[in-house]
Structures are given as structure tokens and as C-alpha cells.
MIKE-341354 format. One record per atom (N, C-alpha, C, O): residue number from 1; atom name; x, y, z. Coordinates in steps of 0.2 Angstrom, whole numbers. Layout:
// MIKE-341354
+-----+------+-------+-------+-------+
:   n : atom :     X :     Y :     Z :
+-----+------+-------+-------+-------+
: NUM :   CA :     X :     Y :     Z :
...
+-----+------+-------+-------+-------+
This chain:
// MIKE-341354
+-----+------+-------+-------+-------+
:   n : atom :     X :     Y :     Z :
+-----+------+-------+-------+-------+
:   1 :    N :   257 :   208 :  -136 :
:   1 :   CA :   251 :   206 :  -131 :
:   1 :    C :   250 :   212 :  -126 :
:   1 :    O :   256 :   215 :  -124 :
:   2 :    N :   244 :   213 :  -124 :
:   2 :   CA :   244 :   219 :  -119 :
:   2 :    C :   244 :   215 :  -112 :
:   2 :    O :   243 :   209 :  -111 :
:   3 :    N :   244 :   219 :  -107 :
:   3 :   CA :   244 :   216 :  -100 :
:   3 :    C :   238 :   213 :   -98 :
:   3 :    O :   238 :   208 :   -95 :
:   4 :    N :   232 :   215 :  -101 :
:   4 :   CA :   226 :   212 :   -99 :
:   4 :    C :   224 :   206 :  -102 :
:   4 :    O :   222 :   201 :   -99 :
:   5 :    N :   227 :   205 :  -108 :
:   5 :   CA :   226 :   198 :  -112 :
:   5 :    C :   231 :   193 :  -109 :
:   5 :    O :   229 :   187 :  -109 :
:   6 :    N :   236 :   195 :  -107 :
:   6 :   CA :   241 :   191 :  -103 :
:   6 :    C :   238 :   188 :   -97 :
:   6 :    O :   238 :   182 :   -95 :
:   7 :    N :   235 :   192 :   -93 :
:   7 :   CA :   231 :   191 :   -87 :
:   7 :    C :   226 :   185 :   -89 :
:   7 :    O :   225 :   180 :   -85 :
:   8 :    N :   222 :   187 :   -94 :
:   8 :   CA :   216 :   182 :   -96 :
:   8 :    C :   219 :   175 :   -97 :
:   8 :    O :   216 :   170 :   -96 :
:   9 :    N :   225 :   175 :  -101 :
:   9 :   CA :   228 :   169 :  -103 :
:   9 :    C :   230 :   165 :   -96 :
:   9 :    O :   229 :   159 :   -96 :
:  10 :    N :   233 :   169 :   -92 :
:  10 :   CA :   235 :   165 :   -86 :
:  10 :    C :   229 :   163 :   -82 :
:  10 :    O :   230 :   157 :   -79 :
:  11 :    N :   224 :   167 :   -82 :
:  11 :   CA :   218 :   164 :   -78 :
:  11 :    C :   215 :   158 :   -81 :
:  11 :    O :   213 :   153 :   -78 :
:  12 :    N :   215 :   158 :   -88 :
:  12 :   CA :   212 :   152 :   -91 :
:  12 :    C :   217 :   146 :   -90 :
:  12 :    O :   215 :   140 :   -89 :
:  13 :    N :   224 :   147 :   -91 :
:  13 :   CA :   228 :   142 :   -90 :
:  13 :    C :   228 :   139 :   -82 :
:  13 :    O :   229 :   133 :   -81 :
:  14 :    N :   227 :   144 :   -78 :
:  14 :   CA :   226 :   142 :   -71 :
:  14 :    C :   220 :   137 :   -70 :
:  14 :    O :   221 :   132 :   -67 :
:  15 :    N :   214 :   139 :   -73 :
:  15 :   CA :   208 :   135 :   -72 :
:  15 :    C :   209 :   128 :   -75 :
:  15 :    O :   208 :   123 :   -72 :
:  16 :    N :   213 :   128 :   -81 :
:  16 :   CA :   214 :   122 :   -84 :
:  16 :    C :   218 :   117 :   -80 :
:  16 :    O :   217 :   111 :   -79 :
:  17 :    N :   224 :   120 :   -77 :
:  17 :   CA :   228 :   116 :   -73 :
:  17 :    C :   225 :   114 :   -66 :
:  17 :    O :   226 :   108 :   -64 :
:  18 :    N :   220 :   118 :   -64 :
:  18 :   CA :   217 :   116 :   -57 :
:  18 :    C :   212 :   110 :   -59 :
:  18 :    O :   211 :   106 :   -55 :
:  19 :    N :   208 :   110 :   -65 :
:  19 :   CA :   204 :   105 :   -66 :
:  19 :    C :   208 :    99 :   -68 :
:  19 :    O :   206 :    93 :   -66 :
:  20 :    N :   214 :    99 :   -71 :
:  20 :   CA :   218 :    93 :   -72 :
:  20 :    C :   221 :    90 :   -65 :
:  20 :    O :   221 :    84 :   -64 :
:  21 :    N :   222 :    95 :   -60 :
:  21 :   CA :   225 :    93 :   -54 :
:  21 :    C :   219 :    89 :   -50 :
:  21 :    O :   221 :    84 :   -46 :
:  22 :    N :   213 :    92 :   -50 :
:  22 :   CA :   207 :    89 :   -47 :
:  22 :    C :   206 :    82 :   -50 :
:  22 :    O :   205 :    77 :   -47 :
:  23 :    N :   206 :    81 :   -56 :
:  23 :   CA :   205 :    75 :   -60 :
:  23 :    C :   210 :    70 :   -58 :
:  23 :    O :   209 :    64 :   -57 :
:  24 :    N :   217 :    72 :   -57 :
:  24 :   CA :   222 :    68 :   -55 :
:  24 :    C :   221 :    65 :   -48 :
:  24 :    O :   223 :    60 :   -47 :
:  25 :    N :   219 :    69 :   -44 :
:  25 :   CA :   218 :    68 :   -37 :
:  25 :    C :   212 :    63 :   -36 :
:  25 :    O :   213 :    58 :   -33 :
:  26 :    N :   207 :    64 :   -40 :
:  26 :   CA :   201 :    59 :   -40 :
:  26 :    C :   203 :    52 :   -42 :
:  26 :    O :   201 :    47 :   -39 :
:  27 :    N :   207 :    52 :   -47 :
:  27 :   CA :   209 :    46 :   -50 :
:  27 :    C :   214 :    42 :   -45 :
:  27 :    O :   214 :    36 :   -45 :
:  28 :    N :   219 :    46 :   -42 :
:  28 :   CA :   223 :    43 :   -37 :
:  28 :    C :   219 :    40 :   -31 :
:  28 :    O :   221 :    35 :   -29 :
:  29 :    N :   214 :    44 :   -29 :
:  29 :   CA :   210 :    41 :   -23 :
:  29 :    C :   206 :    35 :   -25 :
:  29 :    O :   206 :    30 :   -21 :
:  30 :    N :   203 :    35 :   -31 :
:  30 :   CA :   200 :    29 :   -33 :
:  30 :    C :   205 :    23 :   -34 :
:  30 :    O :   203 :    17 :   -33 :
:  31 :    N :   211 :    24 :   -37 :
:  31 :   CA :   216 :    19 :   -37 :
:  31 :    C :   217 :    16 :   -30 :
:  31 :    O :   218 :    10 :   -29 :
:  32 :    N :   218 :    21 :   -25 :
:  32 :   CA :   220 :    19 :   -19 :
:  32 :    C :   214 :    14 :   -16 :
:  32 :    O :   216 :    10 :   -12 :
:  33 :    N :   208 :    16 :   -16 :
:  33 :   CA :   203 :    13 :   -14 :
:  33 :    C :   202 :     5 :   -17 :
:  33 :    O :   201 :     0 :   -14 :
:  34 :    N :   204 :     6 :   -24 :
:  34 :   CA :   204 :    -1 :   -27 :
:  34 :    C :   209 :    -5 :   -25 :
:  34 :    O :   208 :   -11 :   -24 :
:  35 :    N :   215 :    -3 :   -24 :
:  35 :   CA :   220 :    -7 :   -21 :
:  35 :    C :   219 :    -9 :   -14 :
:  35 :    O :   221 :   -15 :   -13 :
:  36 :    N :   215 :    -5 :   -10 :
:  36 :   CA :   214 :    -7 :    -3 :
:  36 :    C :   209 :   -13 :    -3 :
:  36 :    O :   209 :   -17 :     1 :
:  37 :    N :   204 :   -13 :    -8 :
:  37 :   CA :   200 :   -19 :    -8 :
:  37 :    C :   203 :   -25 :   -10 :
:  37 :    O :   201 :   -30 :    -8 :
:  38 :    N :   209 :   -25 :   -13 :
:  38 :   CA :   212 :   -31 :   -15 :
:  38 :    C :   215 :   -31 :   -23 :
:  38 :    O :   219 :   -34 :   -24 :
:  39 :    N :   212 :   -26 :   -26 :
:  39 :   CA :   215 :   -25 :   -33 :
:  39 :    C :   211 :   -30 :   -38 :
:  39 :    O :   212 :   -29 :   -44 :
:  40 :    N :   207 :   -35 :   -36 :
:  40 :   CA :   204 :   -39 :   -41 :
:  40 :    C :   197 :   -37 :   -42 :
:  40 :    O :   194 :   -34 :   -37 :
:  41 :    N :   194 :   -38 :   -48 :
:  41 :   CA :   188 :   -36 :   -49 :
:  41 :    C :   182 :   -41 :   -45 :
:  41 :    O :   177 :   -38 :   -43 :
:  42 :    N :   184 :   -47 :   -44 :
:  42 :   CA :   179 :   -51 :   -40 :
:  42 :    C :   179 :   -48 :   -33 :
:  42 :    O :   173 :   -47 :   -31 :
:  43 :    N :   184 :   -46 :   -30 :
:  43 :   CA :   183 :   -43 :   -23 :
:  43 :    C :   181 :   -36 :   -24 :
:  43 :    O :   177 :   -34 :   -19 :
:  44 :    N :   182 :   -33 :   -29 :
:  44 :   CA :   179 :   -26 :   -29 :
:  44 :    C :   171 :   -26 :   -30 :
:  44 :    O :   168 :   -22 :   -27 :
:  45 :    N :   169 :   -30 :   -34 :
:  45 :   CA :   161 :   -31 :   -34 :
:  45 :    C :   158 :   -36 :   -30 :
:  45 :    O :   152 :   -37 :   -30 :
:  46 :    N :   161 :   -39 :   -25 :
:  46 :   CA :   158 :   -43 :   -20 :
:  46 :    C :   154 :   -39 :   -15 :
:  46 :    O :   157 :   -33 :   -13 :
:  47 :    N :   149 :   -42 :   -12 :
:  47 :   CA :   145 :   -38 :    -7 :
:  47 :    C :   150 :   -38 :    -1 :
:  47 :    O :   153 :   -42 :     1 :
:  48 :    N :   149 :   -32 :     3 :
:  48 :   CA :   153 :   -31 :     9 :
:  48 :    C :   150 :   -35 :    15 :
:  48 :    O :   144 :   -35 :    15 :
:  49 :    N :   154 :   -38 :    19 :
:  49 :   CA :   152 :   -41 :    25 :
:  49 :    C :   154 :   -36 :    30 :
:  49 :    O :   159 :   -33 :    31 :
:  50 :    N :   149 :   -36 :    35 :
:  50 :   CA :   150 :   -32 :    41 :
:  50 :    C :   151 :   -37 :    47 :
:  50 :    O :   147 :   -41 :    48 :
:  51 :    N :   156 :   -35 :    50 :
:  51 :   CA :   158 :   -39 :    56 :
:  51 :    C :   156 :   -36 :    63 :
:  51 :    O :   155 :   -39 :    68 :
:  52 :    N :   155 :   -29 :    62 :
:  52 :   CA :   153 :   -26 :    68 :
:  52 :    C :   145 :   -26 :    69 :
:  52 :    O :   142 :   -30 :    66 :
:  53 :    N :   143 :   -21 :    73 :
:  53 :   CA :   136 :   -21 :    75 :
:  53 :    C :   132 :   -17 :    68 :
:  53 :    O :   135 :   -12 :    66 :
:  54 :    N :   127 :   -20 :    67 :
:  54 :   CA :   123 :   -18 :    61 :
:  54 :    C :   118 :   -12 :    63 :
:  54 :    O :   118 :   -10 :    69 :
:  55 :    N :   115 :    -9 :    59 :
:  55 :   CA :   110 :    -3 :    60 :
:  55 :    C :   104 :    -5 :    64 :
:  55 :    O :   102 :    -2 :    68 :
:  56 :    N :   102 :   -11 :    63 :
:  56 :   CA :    96 :   -14 :    66 :
:  56 :    C :    98 :   -19 :    71 :
:  56 :    O :   101 :   -24 :    70 :
:  57 :    N :    97 :   -17 :    77 :
:  57 :   CA :    99 :   -22 :    83 :
:  57 :    C :    95 :   -28 :    83 :
:  57 :    O :    98 :   -34 :    85 :
:  58 :    N :    88 :   -28 :    82 :
:  58 :   CA :    84 :   -34 :    82 :
:  58 :    C :    79 :   -33 :    77 :
:  58 :    O :    77 :   -28 :    74 :
:  59 :    N :    76 :   -39 :    75 :
:  59 :   CA :    71 :   -39 :    70 :
:  59 :    C :    64 :   -37 :    72 :
:  59 :    O :    60 :   -36 :    69 :
:  60 :    N :    63 :   -38 :    80 :
:  60 :   CA :    57 :   -35 :    82 :
:  60 :    C :    55 :   -28 :    81 :
:  60 :    O :    49 :   -26 :    80 :
:  61 :    N :    60 :   -24 :    81 :
:  61 :   CA :    59 :   -17 :    80 :
:  61 :    C :    57 :   -16 :    73 :
:  61 :    O :    52 :   -11 :    72 :
:  62 :    N :    59 :   -19 :    68 :
:  62 :   CA :    56 :   -19 :    61 :
:  62 :    C :    49 :   -21 :    61 :
:  62 :    O :    45 :   -18 :    58 :
:  63 :    N :    48 :   -27 :    64 :
:  63 :   CA :    41 :   -30 :    64 :
:  63 :    C :    36 :   -25 :    67 :
:  63 :    O :    31 :   -24 :    65 :
:  64 :    N :    38 :   -22 :    73 :
:  64 :   CA :    34 :   -17 :    76 :
:  64 :    C :    32 :   -11 :    71 :
:  64 :    O :    27 :    -9 :    71 :
:  65 :    N :    37 :    -9 :    68 :
:  65 :   CA :    36 :    -3 :    63 :
:  65 :    C :    32 :    -5 :    58 :
:  65 :    O :    27 :    -2 :    56 :
:  66 :    N :    32 :   -11 :    55 :
:  66 :   CA :    28 :   -14 :    50 :
:  66 :    C :    21 :   -14 :    52 :
:  66 :    O :    16 :   -13 :    49 :
:  67 :    N :    20 :   -17 :    59 :
:  67 :   CA :    13 :   -18 :    62 :
:  67 :    C :    10 :   -11 :    62 :
:  67 :    O :     4 :   -10 :    60 :
:  68 :    N :    14 :    -6 :    65 :
:  68 :   CA :    11 :     1 :    65 :
:  68 :    C :     9 :     4 :    58 :
:  68 :    O :     4 :     7 :    58 :
:  69 :    N :    13 :     3 :    54 :
:  69 :   CA :    12 :     5 :    46 :
:  69 :    C :     5 :     2 :    44 :
:  69 :    O :     1 :     5 :    40 :
:  70 :    N :     4 :    -5 :    45 :
:  70 :   CA :    -2 :    -8 :    43 :
:  70 :    C :    -8 :    -5 :    46 :
:  70 :    O :   -13 :    -4 :    43 :
:  71 :    N :    -7 :    -4 :    53 :
:  71 :   CA :   -13 :    -1 :    57 :
:  71 :    C :   -15 :     5 :    54 :
:  71 :    O :   -21 :     7 :    53 :
:  72 :    N :   -10 :     9 :    53 :
:  72 :   CA :   -11 :    16 :    50 :
:  72 :    C :   -14 :    16 :    43 :
:  72 :    O :   -19 :    19 :    41 :
:  73 :    N :   -12 :    11 :    39 :
:  73 :   CA :   -15 :    10 :    32 :
:  73 :    C :   -22 :     8 :    32 :
:  73 :    O :   -26 :    10 :    28 :
:  74 :    N :   -23 :     3 :    37 :
:  74 :   CA :   -30 :     1 :    37 :
:  74 :    C :   -35 :     7 :    39 :
:  74 :    O :   -40 :     8 :    37 :
:  75 :    N :   -33 :    11 :    44 :
:  75 :   CA :   -36 :    17 :    47 :
:  75 :    C :   -37 :    22 :    40 :
:  75 :    O :   -43 :    24 :    39 :
:  76 :    N :   -32 :    23 :    37 :
:  76 :   CA :   -33 :    27 :    31 :
:  76 :    C :   -38 :    25 :    26 :
:  76 :    O :   -42 :    28 :    23 :
:  77 :    N :   -38 :    18 :    25 :
:  77 :   CA :   -42 :    15 :    20 :
:  77 :    C :   -50 :    15 :    23 :
:  77 :    O :   -54 :    17 :    19 :
:  78 :    N :   -51 :    14 :    29 :
:  78 :   CA :   -58 :    15 :    32 :
:  78 :    C :   -60 :    22 :    31 :
:  78 :    O :   -66 :    23 :    29 :
:  79 :    N :   -56 :    27 :    32 :
:  79 :   CA :   -58 :    34 :    32 :
:  79 :    C :   -60 :    36 :    24 :
:  79 :    O :   -64 :    39 :    23 :
:  80 :    N :   -55 :    33 :    20 :
:  80 :   CA :   -57 :    34 :    13 :
:  80 :    C :   -63 :    31 :    10 :
:  80 :    O :   -67 :    33 :     6 :
:  81 :    N :   -64 :    25 :    13 :
:  81 :   CA :   -71 :    21 :    11 :
:  81 :    C :   -76 :    25 :    13 :
:  81 :    O :   -81 :    26 :     9 :
:  82 :    N :   -76 :    28 :    19 :
:  82 :   CA :   -82 :    32 :    21 :
:  82 :    C :   -82 :    38 :    17 :
:  82 :    O :   -88 :    41 :    15 :
:  83 :    N :   -77 :    41 :    16 :
:  83 :   CA :   -77 :    48 :    12 :
:  83 :    C :   -79 :    47 :     6 :
:  83 :    O :   -83 :    52 :     4 :
:  84 :    N :   -77 :    42 :     2 :
:  84 :   CA :   -79 :    42 :    -5 :
:  84 :    C :   -85 :    36 :    -7 :
:  84 :    O :   -86 :    34 :   -12 :
:  85 :    N :   -88 :    35 :    -1 :
:  85 :   CA :   -93 :    30 :    -2 :
:  85 :    C :   -99 :    33 :    -6 :
:  85 :    O :  -101 :    39 :    -5 :
:  86 :    N :  -103 :    29 :   -11 :
:  86 :   CA :  -108 :    32 :   -15 :
:  86 :    C :  -114 :    31 :   -10 :
:  86 :    O :  -116 :    26 :    -7 :
:  87 :    N :  -118 :    37 :   -10 :
:  87 :   CA :  -124 :    37 :    -5 :
:  87 :    C :  -130 :    38 :   -10 :
:  87 :    O :  -130 :    42 :   -15 :
:  88 :    N :  -135 :    35 :    -7 :
:  88 :   CA :  -142 :    36 :   -10 :
:  88 :    C :  -143 :    32 :   -16 :
:  88 :    O :  -149 :    31 :   -18 :
:  89 :    N :  -138 :    29 :   -20 :
:  89 :   CA :  -139 :    24 :   -25 :
:  89 :    C :  -139 :    17 :   -23 :
:  89 :    O :  -134 :    15 :   -20 :
:  90 :    N :  -144 :    13 :   -25 :
:  90 :   CA :  -143 :     6 :   -23 :
:  90 :    C :  -142 :     2 :   -30 :
:  90 :    O :  -145 :     4 :   -35 :
:  91 :    N :  -139 :    -3 :   -29 :
:  91 :   CA :  -137 :    -7 :   -35 :
:  91 :    C :  -143 :   -11 :   -37 :
:  91 :    O :  -148 :   -12 :   -34 :
:  92 :    N :  -143 :   -13 :   -44 :
:  92 :   CA :  -148 :   -17 :   -46 :
:  92 :    C :  -149 :   -24 :   -43 :
:  92 :    O :  -154 :   -26 :   -42 :
:  93 :    N :  -143 :   -26 :   -40 :
:  93 :   CA :  -143 :   -33 :   -37 :
:  93 :    C :  -147 :   -32 :   -30 :
:  93 :    O :  -151 :   -36 :   -29 :
:  94 :    N :  -146 :   -26 :   -27 :
:  94 :   CA :  -149 :   -25 :   -20 :
:  94 :    C :  -157 :   -24 :   -21 :
:  94 :    O :  -161 :   -26 :   -18 :
:  95 :    N :  -158 :   -20 :   -27 :
:  95 :   CA :  -165 :   -19 :   -28 :
:  95 :    C :  -169 :   -25 :   -30 :
:  95 :    O :  -175 :   -26 :   -27 :
:  96 :    N :  -166 :   -30 :   -33 :
:  96 :   CA :  -169 :   -36 :   -35 :
:  96 :    C :  -170 :   -41 :   -29 :
:  96 :    O :  -175 :   -44 :   -28 :
:  97 :    N :  -165 :   -40 :   -25 :
:  97 :   CA :  -165 :   -44 :   -19 :
:  97 :    C :  -171 :   -41 :   -14 :
:  97 :    O :  -175 :   -45 :   -10 :
:  98 :    N :  -172 :   -35 :   -14 :
:  98 :   CA :  -177 :   -32 :   -10 :
:  98 :    C :  -184 :   -34 :   -13 :
:  98 :    O :  -189 :   -35 :    -9 :
:  99 :    N :  -185 :   -34 :   -19 :
:  99 :   CA :  -191 :   -35 :   -22 :
:  99 :    C :  -193 :   -42 :   -21 :
:  99 :    O :  -199 :   -44 :   -19 :
: 100 :    N :  -188 :   -47 :   -22 :
: 100 :   CA :  -189 :   -54 :   -20 :
: 100 :    C :  -191 :   -56 :   -13 :
: 100 :    O :  -194 :   -60 :   -11 :
: 101 :    N :  -187 :   -52 :    -9 :
: 101 :   CA :  -189 :   -53 :    -1 :
: 101 :    C :  -196 :   -51 :     0 :
: 101 :    O :  -200 :   -54 :     4 :
: 102 :    N :  -198 :   -45 :    -3 :
: 102 :   CA :  -205 :   -43 :    -2 :
: 102 :    C :  -210 :   -48 :    -4 :
: 102 :    O :  -215 :   -49 :    -1 :
: 103 :    N :  -208 :   -51 :   -10 :
: 103 :   CA :  -213 :   -56 :   -13 :
: 103 :    C :  -213 :   -62 :    -8 :
: 103 :    O :  -219 :   -65 :    -7 :
: 104 :    N :  -208 :   -64 :    -6 :
: 104 :   CA :  -208 :   -70 :    -1 :
: 104 :    C :  -211 :   -69 :     5 :
: 104 :    O :  -215 :   -73 :     8 :
: 105 :    N :  -210 :   -63 :     8 :
: 105 :   CA :  -214 :   -61 :    14 :
: 105 :    C :  -221 :   -60 :    13 :
: 105 :    O :  -225 :   -62 :    17 :
: 106 :    N :  -224 :   -58 :     7 :
: 106 :   CA :  -231 :   -58 :     6 :
: 106 :    C :  -233 :   -64 :     5 :
: 106 :    O :  -239 :   -66 :     8 :
: 107 :    N :  -230 :   -69 :     1 :
: 107 :   CA :  -233 :   -76 :     1 :
: 107 :    C :  -233 :   -79 :     8 :
: 107 :    O :  -238 :   -83 :    10 :
: 108 :    N :  -228 :   -78 :    12 :
: 108 :   CA :  -228 :   -81 :    19 :
: 108 :    C :  -234 :   -79 :    23 :
: 108 :    O :  -238 :   -83 :    26 :
: 109 :    N :  -235 :   -72 :    23 :
: 109 :   CA :  -241 :   -70 :    26 :
: 109 :    C :  -248 :   -72 :    23 :
: 109 :    O :  -253 :   -74 :    27 :
: 110 :    N :  -248 :   -73 :    17 :
: 110 :   CA :  -254 :   -76 :    15 :
: 110 :    C :  -256 :   -83 :    17 :
: 110 :    O :  -261 :   -85 :    18 :
: 111 :    N :  -250 :   -87 :    17 :
: 111 :   CA :  -250 :   -94 :    19 :
: 111 :    C :  -252 :   -94 :    26 :
: 111 :    O :  -257 :   -98 :    28 :
: 112 :    N :  -249 :   -90 :    31 :
: 112 :   CA :  -251 :   -90 :    38 :
: 112 :    C :  -258 :   -88 :    39 :
: 112 :    O :  -262 :   -91 :    43 :
: 113 :    N :  -261 :   -83 :    35 :
: 113 :   CA :  -268 :   -81 :    35 :
: 113 :    C :  -272 :   -87 :    34 :
: 113 :    O :  -278 :   -88 :    37 :
: 114 :    N :  -271 :   -91 :    28 :
: 114 :   CA :  -275 :   -96 :    27 :
: 114 :    C :  -275 :  -102 :    32 :
: 114 :    O :  -280 :  -105 :    33 :
: 115 :    N :  -269 :  -103 :    35 :
: 115 :   CA :  -269 :  -108 :    40 :
: 115 :    C :  -273 :  -106 :    46 :
: 115 :    O :  -276 :  -111 :    49 :
: 116 :    N :  -274 :  -100 :    48 :
: 116 :   CA :  -277 :   -98 :    54 :
: 116 :    C :  -284 :   -95 :    52 :
: 116 :    O :  -286 :   -91 :    56 :
: 117 :    N :  -287 :   -97 :    46 :
: 117 :   CA :  -294 :   -95 :    45 :
: 117 :    C :  -299 :   -98 :    49 :
: 117 :    O :  -298 :  -104 :    50 :
: 118 :    N :  -304 :   -95 :    51 :
: 118 :   CA :  -309 :   -98 :    55 :
: 118 :    C :  -315 :  -100 :    50 :
: 118 :    O :  -317 :   -96 :    47 :
: 119 :    N :  -316 :  -107 :    50 :
: 119 :   CA :  -321 :  -109 :    46 :
: 119 :    C :  -327 :  -112 :    50 :
: 119 :    O :  -326 :  -115 :    55 :
: 120 :    N :  -333 :  -110 :    48 :
: 120 :   CA :  -339 :  -112 :    53 :
: 120 :    C :  -340 :  -120 :    52 :
: 120 :    O :  -338 :  -123 :    47 :
: 121 :    N :  -342 :  -123 :    58 :
: 121 :   CA :  -343 :  -130 :    58 :
: 121 :    C :  -349 :  -132 :    53 :
: 121 :    O :  -353 :  -128 :    51 :
: 122 :    N :  -348 :  -138 :    50 :
: 122 :   CA :  -354 :  -140 :    46 :
: 122 :    C :  -360 :  -140 :    50 :
: 122 :    O :  -360 :  -142 :    56 :
: 123 :    N :  -366 :  -139 :    46 :
: 123 :   CA :  -373 :  -138 :    49 :
: 123 :    C :  -376 :  -146 :    51 :
: 123 :    O :  -379 :  -146 :    56 :
: 124 :    N :  -374 :  -151 :    47 :
: 124 :   CA :  -378 :  -157 :    48 :
: 124 :    C :  -375 :  -161 :    53 :
: 124 :    O :  -378 :  -167 :    54 :
: 125 :    N :  -370 :  -160 :    56 :
: 125 :   CA :  -367 :  -164 :    61 :
: 125 :    C :  -368 :  -161 :    68 :
: 125 :    O :  -366 :  -156 :    69 :
: 126 :    N :  -371 :  -165 :    72 :
: 126 :   CA :  -372 :  -163 :    79 :
: 126 :    C :  -368 :  -168 :    84 :
: 126 :    O :  -372 :  -171 :    88 :
: 127 :    N :  -362 :  -168 :    84 :
: 127 :   CA :  -358 :  -173 :    88 :
: 127 :    C :  -358 :  -171 :    95 :
: 127 :    O :  -358 :  -175 :    99 :
: 128 :    N :  -358 :  -164 :    96 :
: 128 :   CA :  -357 :  -161 :   102 :
: 128 :    C :  -363 :  -162 :   107 :
: 128 :    O :  -363 :  -161 :   113 :
: 129 :    N :  -369 :  -164 :   104 :
: 129 :   CA :  -376 :  -164 :   108 :
: 129 :    C :  -377 :  -171 :   111 :
: 129 :    O :  -381 :  -171 :   116 :
: 130 :    N :  -374 :  -176 :   109 :
: 130 :   CA :  -375 :  -183 :   112 :
: 130 :    C :  -372 :  -184 :   118 :
: 130 :    O :  -373 :  -189 :   121 :
+-----+------+-------+-------+-------+
């Protein structure tokens, strides 16, 4: 073997040994953590209980954040409704309502006109002259 090929073998062997060493260290760390939990599967997969202070100090902070988020969402919805609203087109339902209301208004006006029509008094009766 030449000197260069010997160096290549040693670098390959070194890399393989380093990988094996890292794997052994990871395995040892996992085993230590497992032993620290108690070593049993039930304890390993049980939810952890926190005795100290939690990340959120009070529920009102969360509620305030939720209220603000809802207000912002409502505002966005309003803006989008205005932005994407259909303009100029009336629906068939609105058109039919408009026609019906015009007809009802016309009938009402005709009725009121008939109520207040002036009719000349009959000619044969002179009750006002006695």
C-alpha cells in the first residue's frame, strides 16, 4: 500500500469510529434520562407535573389576548366585506320586493284619492234653505 491510501483508510476508520462514539454517547444520555425518570414505561410516558410557576401567571392575560384577537378579526372581516362587496347588482328578491312595494304604494294612493274626492251635492234636496 502506498502512503496516500493508508492515510485514506485511517481517515475513513476515524470517521467510522467518531460516528460510533457519538451514537454510544447518545444512547448513554437517553439511558440516563430514562433512569432518572424512574425506569418504568408508565412513568416515562406520564404527563409531567409542574410544581413551580407556570409560563402564564393568570388566565386574564390569555383572555385579554383572545378579546384583542377577536376584535382584530372582526375589523378584518368588515374591511373585506366592504372590499369584496358586489356593487350595482340587485338580487331578484330585492327587485321583486321593490316592485311589490311600488304596487302597494300605488294602490294606497288610489284609495286615499277616492276617500277625499269631492262630490257635488245632490240637486233635488235643499235642506240648507229652511
